[in-house]
Each structure stands twice: as structure tokens, then as C-alpha cells.
N, C-alpha and C positions, 0 to 999 in steps of 0.2 A: 516333322512327320507328327501325324496325329497320334496321341496316346491311345493304345488299344483299350477299350472299355472292358471292365471286368465281366468276363463270361460272355462277351459278344460274340454273336454267331454270324459269320459271313458266308453267303452263298455266291459264289463266282463262276462265270461259264464263257465256252467258245465252241468252235467246229470239229468235229472228228475228221481226220483225215480219211479219204477213201480206203476200203479195205478192213477197218476195224468196226466190228459191229457195236451199234448203240443199243441203248434200251436197258431192260432189266439185268441184274447180276445173273451169274450161273445159277440155274435151277439147282436148289437145295445145297449148294456149296458156296463157301465163302472163302477166298485167300486174302491174306493181308500181309504187307511187308513191314516188320518191326526194324526200328533203327538200333535198339539196344540189345546186347547179347545177355541172356539171362546166365547167372553164375551157377544156379542150383534150382532144382524144381521141388525140393523138400521145403514145404511150406513154412516151415520154422526154423530154417538154417541161415538164412542171411537175409536181413532187412533191406531189400533193394528193389527199387521201382520196377524193372523188368521181370524180376522173380516174382513180386506180389501180384503183378497183373496176370502173368499166367496162371498162378495159384487161383486167382479169383474166377477162372472158367471151371474149375474142378471142385473147388472147395467154397464153403460159406462160413460167415463169422456169426456170433451172436446178434451183432449190431452191424448193419451196413451203412455206407456213407453214399448219399446221391452226389451228382454231378459237381455240386458246389460243397461238398463234404459236409452236409447237414446230416444228422444221424436220422436213420429210419429203421424200422424193424427188419431183423435178418431172421436167423434160425429163432430168435427171441421175439415173441409177439408181444411182449411186454416186460417192463422192468421198473423197480421202484426201489428207492432207499428205505430200509427199516430202521436206521438210526444213522449217525455220522460214520459209523465204520460197517455197516451191513447193508447189503443190497440183496434183493431177490429178483430173479429171472425165470420167467414162464416161458418154455419152449413151445413151439407150434406143434400142432397134433398132426399126426400123419406123414411127417418127413422122413424119408428113407435115403439111405447112402446107394450108391451105384450097385452095390452088391446085394441090395434087397434088404439089408438090415434095417431096422428102425431106428431112428435118432433118439437117443436118451440123454439124461442128465450126466450119466456117466461118461459118456463121450467127451462132453465138455470138459468134466474134471480131469480126464485123461489127457486132452489136449494141453490144459493149463500146467499140468505136471510135465509135460514132455518139453514145453519151451525152454526152461532152465536147464534141462539135462541134455540137450544137444551139443556135442562136442565140438570144438574148435570152430566155432562161428565167427566169420570176420566182422559180422554186424548183427549181434544177437537182438532178438525181441524181448529181452528181459526187463528192458526199460518200461514195458507195458504191463508186466505181471509181477514185479518185484514187491509192489506194495500189498499184494494179496497175502494175508496171514493164512487163510483156510478156506477150502471148498466143501461144502455141505450137500450132499445128493438128498434132498428131501422126498421126492419121489421121480418117476420116471420123467416128468416133464417140468420139475422145479428144482432149481438149486439156490443155495444161498451163500454169498461170498462174503467173507469178513476181511476187512482190510487193516493193515498195521496202524492207521490212523485215519483221520478224513480224507477220502479220496473222490472228490466230486467227479472228477475225469474218469472214474472207472469204465461207464458205458463207451465213453470216448475211445480209451485204451483198448478195450476188447473188441472194437471195431476194425482192429488190425491183426487179431490173432484168429487164425484159421482153425476150424474144427476138423478132427479125424476120428475115425472110429476106435473106441478104446482098445479094441483087439491089435491096433497098430501102434499103441504107445511106446513099444520097445522097438519099432522099426528104425532102421539106420538111414542116414542120408543116401547111401548106396541103394538101399531097397526102394527109395523114392527115385532114384536116378534110372534104376532097372524098370520101373513101371508098376512094381509088384505092389507098392504101397500107396499108389495113386488113386485112392478110392475116397471119395467126398460125396457131398450131397448137392454139388452144384450144377449149372445148366449144362454142362458138357462133361461127357466120359473121356478119361485119358486114353488115347490110343499108342502115341509113341513119341519120343523126344530124340532127336538127331542133335548132339551139342554143335552149335555153331552153324545149323542149318534150318532146323524146323521143329515145330511141335504140330501134331496131328491130333484133333479131337472129334468126337461125334456126339450128337444130341442126346441128351438125358430126357426123354420123352415124359418121364414122371416128375420133372422139376417142380417143386411146391410154387414156384413164382411164375408158373406158365412155361410152355415149350418155346425155345428159341427159334427163330425164323430158318435156321441153316441146319441140315442134317449133318453136314461135314464141315470142319473149320480147319484149314492150315495155316498156321502162322509162321511165315517164313523170317528168319532172321537175315536181315540184309543191312549191315552197318554202313555200307558205302552209300553216300548221298546221291550220287550221280546214278547208281545202279538201282536204288529203289525209286527214284523219280522216272527212270526209263521203264520199269517193269510197270508202273502205273499207266504211262504214256502208251505204252504198247498194248495194254490190255492183259497183261499177264498176270496181274494182281487186281483186286476189287478196290483196295483201300491201303493207305500208307499213312504212318504216322511221323512226327518229327519231319515236317515237310522240309526240304533244304531251302534255306533262304536264297542260294543262287538260282534256284529253279523257280522260285515262286512266282515271278512274272510271266514266265513261260505257261505254267498252270493256270494262272489268271485268264490268259487268252483263250483257253480251251472251254467252250460251252457245255461239252459233254462231261466236264469235271466239276466238283463241289469242293469248296473250302470250308473248314469249320475250326473256329478260334476259341480259346479259353486263357484267361490269364493264369498262369501256373502258381502252384504252392512252392515252387522251387527257386531258390536264391543261388546265384553264382558268387563264389566268394574265394578270397585268398586266406589260407590257413596258414599259421605261423608256428615254427618250433619255439615255444617260450619256456621249456622245460631245462634244456640242457645249458651247461654253462659254455661249451662250445658246440657248434652246430656244423655238420660236415659240408654245407654248401654255402656258407657266410664267412668269406675270408677277406683279409686286407688285399687290395689292389695288388697283383703280383702273386697272390696264392698263399701268402704267410698266413698262420693261424692268428685268431683274435678272439676275445671274449664274444659271446653270442650276441650281436646286436640287435636281434628280433626281441629280446627280453625287455628292451627299453621300449615304452609306449610312445615317446616321441619319433623312434625310428618308423614304428608302425604307422603312426599317423602321418609321417611323411610321404610314405608309401601311398597310403590313401589319397593324399592331396595331389600326388602326381598322376593319377589315374583320370584321365578325361572320359567319364562315363558317358556324356551326350554323344560324343564322337563314336564310341563303340556301339552304342545303339543305334545311331543314325546311319553310320558308314559300314560297320560290318553285319548289323543286325537288319538293316534296311528298316528300322523303325518297328520291327516285330520283338520288341523286348522293352523293358521299363528300368530306366536307372535306378539303382537300389540304394537305400540309405539305412535300411535295417534288415530284419530277417525274414519277413513276409510282406508282400505287396498290401496296399490298402484294402480293406474290405474284409480280411481274415481277422477271426477272433484273438485279440490281444496284441494286434500289430499296432505300434505306436505311430499316429499322424503327425509326430514331432520329429520322426527320424526322416530327414530329408537326405537327398544324396549329397555327399560331400563335394563342395565346390572345387573344381580344378584349379590348382593354384601352385604352379612350379616354384615360383618365389618362396612360398610358404614352404613348400617341401625341403628346399635347400636351406632356409633359415632352421627349421627343426633339425636337420642333420647337424648343422653347426652346433646347435644347443646340445645335441647328443655327444658332442666331441667327435664328430665325423665330418669334419670342413671339406675332405676329399673323397667322401663317400666310402664305399667298400664294394667287394665283389659279391655276386649273388646269383645262384641258379634257381630258378622256378621251374617246377615239375607239374605237369597237368596232362590229362587224357587227350587222345587224338580220335577218339572212336565213341565216344559216350554222349555228349551234349550237343547241341546245335552251334556250330563253328567254334568247338571248344579250343582247337589248336590255334585258330585265326585270333581268339581272344587272348590265349597265352602269349603269343607272339606280340600282340599290340601291347599288352600290360608291359612286357619286358621292352620294348622300345621306349615306353613313356617313363619307365624307372631310369632308362639310360639318360634321359634329358634333365632328369633331377639331379643325377650324379651318382647314381649307383648302377656300377657296371654289371649289366644283367644278361644272363643267358637262359633262353627258355629251352627247356627239354620236354618234348611231347613224346608220350609212351601209350602203350594199350591200356586201357581202364583197369584191366584184371592186374596188370603190374603195378599201377598206383595203388590199387587196394592192398595187393599182398605185400608190398614193400614199404608203402607209406605209413602203414598202422603198425599195431603190435604183431610179433615182438621186434620187428626189424627197425621202423623208424627211420628209414633210410633218407628221408628229405627234409629240407628245412622250411621250405615255402611251397604250398601246393595250391593250383587252382581246382577247386572242388565245387560241387553241387549238393543241395541238400533240400529235398521235398518233404514237406511237413505231412506224415502220415494221418496225423490227427485232423490237420486243417486248421490248427492254432498254434499260437507262439510256443507253447510249452515244448513241442516236439524239438525244435532246433535249440531251444536254451538247455534243456536236459540232456539232450545228445551231443551236441557240439561244443557247449561252453561250460556245463557243470563239470567239476573236479571229477577225474576218472575214479569210479568205484563200481566195479562191475557187480560186486555182490549186490548192490542196490540199483543196477541198471542204469547207472548215471555215467554220462561222458563216452558212451559206447561209440560215439563217432568223432571224439575229440583227439584227433590225430596229432595235435600239436601240444597236447597234454597241458593246456592251459589251466590255471587255477586261481580262483579269486574266492575266498571264503564269504566275503560281503555278498557277491553275487550268488553264491550257492544258497545262503541264508533265504534270499528274496524268493529264488526259484522254489524252495522248500515251502516257503509261506504260501506262494501262489497255488502249488499244487494241493495244499491242504485247505484252501479257502473255497467255502461252499457257495457263496454268493457270486454270480457270475460278473457283476459289475465291478465288484472288489477284486476278483481274481483277474478281470481284463487289465484293470489299473495296475496290478501286481507284476503282471506279465509285461506290460508296456514299461514299467519302471526297470525290470531286470533288463529287458533288451536296450533301454536307454544306458544303463550303466556299462553294459558290454561294449556297445558302441563308442562311449565316451573313452574308454580304455582300448579301443581298437584291438579287441580281443580277437576279432577277425575283420576282414576288410570287404564289405559286400560291394559287388559290383552291377549285378543287373538280375531282375526278376525275368524269368523266362514266360513268353507267351507259346502255349501249346498250339499247334496247327495239324490237323488231318486233311487229308484229300481223299476223294472218293470218286468212283464212276458215277455218272449222271443217275443212274437209277437207284443210287443208294443215299441214305442219309445217317448222320451220326451224331450222338448227343455228346459234345465236347465236355472234357472233364478238367477240373482244376488239378487232379492227382497224376495226370499225363497216362492214367492207364488206357490202353486199347483192348476194349472189351468186345467182343464178337457178338455178344447178345444185344448190343446197343447199336449195332449197324441194322438198319432196317430198310426195306424197299421204299423208295420215295413214293410219296402220293402223287 
């Protein structure tokens, strides 16, 4: 199959069956079906793609990212470094919140204070704010941020933090869930949220970026692939994200529908418990306890060699993915061009197991979601079958994503090996490095997604050096070095990079995004 080009746009079409009206979308209204279920609508509670995408309808950041995750002005019209450890941000004039209050620098300061104060976050945003030493409100439109050390990525980090009114600094996650705190400066006003069902929004006509095309937007949560595709085919919705691979050929044959693609910032990977001396789901054949085999890099390397990535891409994903060898696909800042997908090598995998003192293999259960990523359960099952052939007695257990999140991380750490996905909020390699592979240090915002509690002081040192390096070329080289160190140690095992696919009715166009976000503002009537 042809490898999808980075951010390529495909427009495909066929004929509407009789009885379904063609032409422009519903006047003034837009209904979209979303694959992923949000875990919260508090914009500072849980750093998760579906949560962040919903928040982006209601809230803004100081700095925005375009569809390729390049930085563009948001609430800040400009920013500049004053020194290695000080930055100045200048706010746009005339921006108002949905309640009519004017945006001021104090709102930004309050938002940055709130991020580390949100309790019980399963995926905090602190990795983006822990480097901030102080925030000075110079005047209503100017603030100066001092960092603990050189932090060239500060504008990038702040492109992830939503701004709320300072009066809501003490609002709880429950206040946001109830809607009383859902007040932002974004293109849409919040109307209602029905967990597991839908979010309803109305247009903010005073939006500083120009009014959106749609007076009312309904974001329906439809995790079931067949139901989501059927809703589009029947005309019940105007667009869908995460187009099911199994439905792709049928959609291509419809000239009243259009498809839009972008290579994702997400890598699908296996995460390993490398922390515990014994781990609950890795035992001898027959179930007897044994020392944790996943702590041995030879075992992790054997698992990697046993995975036939081209087969997964071609057969399960029908070519709509890219075999992965690193943390980010080619074209993203800091992605190493030297990290190629590991070659499928069953004999090599068996040899590594023998070298690790496991000539008869061992028993392993791998856990993963069945409702979060394209074909996630099928990928999980395929990986289990491949490991079986290498001599690892493997069982796959697919669970709802919320269960994986709550049980797979702190404080439970219930699993030994997990199929997970990570999308780079920042569009560059520091995001997966400091979240997934840095030694867990919540006070410094490091390792917030490191569910296997992997730790490598030498890797930590290179990550920290990269984060403090001002020169872009030098920082990119350090990020590449850190990625290569992690992959050499098989700290995690990458499987594939996603390709994001959206489908719309023929009267609509969408600007496809690397960050997977489905944003109503960027669905527009087709010319």
C-alpha cells in the first residue's frame, strides 16, 4: 500500500441513494459524531485528546497551533524572550469572555496558578507549567513569565494551557461538569454536556477570530464504529472523525461524501512495567511467580522483534497507518530519521529470550482499550498472536479505555504490559519523551504518562538538556539523541503512527489536523 503523505488531503466521492437530500449542510446547525469519549470537560483536569478538543471550542490559549501544530498567535498577539529565563506576552485588545468580562493578564496568571492546583488528575498538565518560577502582571495586557531555567519551549508549552476568567480560579472540576464554570473566550458558548452522549454549543458572535459558520453545534459521542459510519451514511450527522477502517471502502464509493486525511502526532506502543521486582501479569508457564522479565531489555527487544508491523499496517489498518520505529512520524520537530521500524524477526526474538534465560518463554497478559483508538482491540489481539509465535504464552485482555486509565496508572498500576497511544500536544518530540519516558517526578511535571515507571538517569539528563537548549537545531539533535537512547533500550515498543481520517457530507469541507482534534469552527461549507 502507498504510505500516506504527511498531511495529505484526499477528497473522494459517489452517489447518494434516493431519499437522502444532497447539497449544503443543515442551515445554521452542525452535528458531528465523535469516536472518543471525554473523561472531563474541566480544561485543566485531564490532558487527553477528546477533552482538549472539546475545550478548544469554548476556551482559548495564549498561543494557538495550526493544523500542522505550528505556533500562531492566540490570545497573545505577540511574545518575545527578554532573557534566557524571562518572556513577555502581549494580549490582544478587546477580547471578551462569554460573560462579557474583558480578558486581562490577571486571567492568564490565574489560569497558570490553577493548573497545578487541580486535585486527583489522572493526566495533569503540570509538565507544561512546572518550569514557571513566577508570573508578573505588568498591566492589563502585558505579563512577564520567569522560568526556573532556560525554557525555549515556553510558547509551545503555553499552547496547551486553556485560559479561564480569574474569578473561576477556585472552580472545581464538578463546577465545570455542571456547566457553571464553562466560561471562555472561544468561538462557542457552552450549552450542555450529557456524559457519554453529547456536548451542545452555541456560537459566540463576538469571537475575536471571527464568528464560526454554525449557530449551533452538537458533538455526539459515538464510540461504536459501525454506528458512527451509519449515522453519516443516513444523513443523521454532517461529519465524523476516526473513520472506521472497515467502512472506508464503502465511504469512498459515495460521491456525496468527502474524506480528509492527516498523518497523526500519535504513536501506538506497548508500555512495560519495568519498576516492580515481580509484576502481576508475567509469570512462568503454568502461573508460578517469577522475577519480572520485563525489566530485562533483551526481553523487551524480543517482544519488539516478534511484532510484524507491516502486516498490522497492511492487513488490519488497510494501509491507513505507518509502521513506527520511534515516538513521532517523520516531519515532526525532533523526530529521528534514523529510527526505522524494527524488522520482524521471529528467530531473533527467540534467541533474545534464550539469552535472557527464558528458553521456554513465559506467560504474559497484555491489556489495552477496546473503544479509544482505530482498531485498538484488533491490534491488541494481533500482537498477542505474534508474541505466541515467539514463545511467549500471551493472552490479550481488552477493556474500556477509562478502565485502562484508572487501573493502569497510579495508584493502582494493575497491569504489566499495555497497548497505549500518545499524541504529542506540542507537535514535537519533547512531549512523549518527558511524559512517557522521563523518570516519574510529579513535582516537576515529568513522567506524567509513564505508567510502567521506566527510569533511566542518562536519558533524563539528555531530556533536561534538550528542554534547556535555546538553539532549535541543537535542541532537535538532543531530542533525536534522547529518542534513540530510549528505543535502543526498548523503554517502550512503538507499533504504528496513526493516520487521522474525517468524513463529511458533500456540502462540507474540513481542514484535517495532526492533533486529531475535531473542531466545529474548521468545518466550512464547500465552495
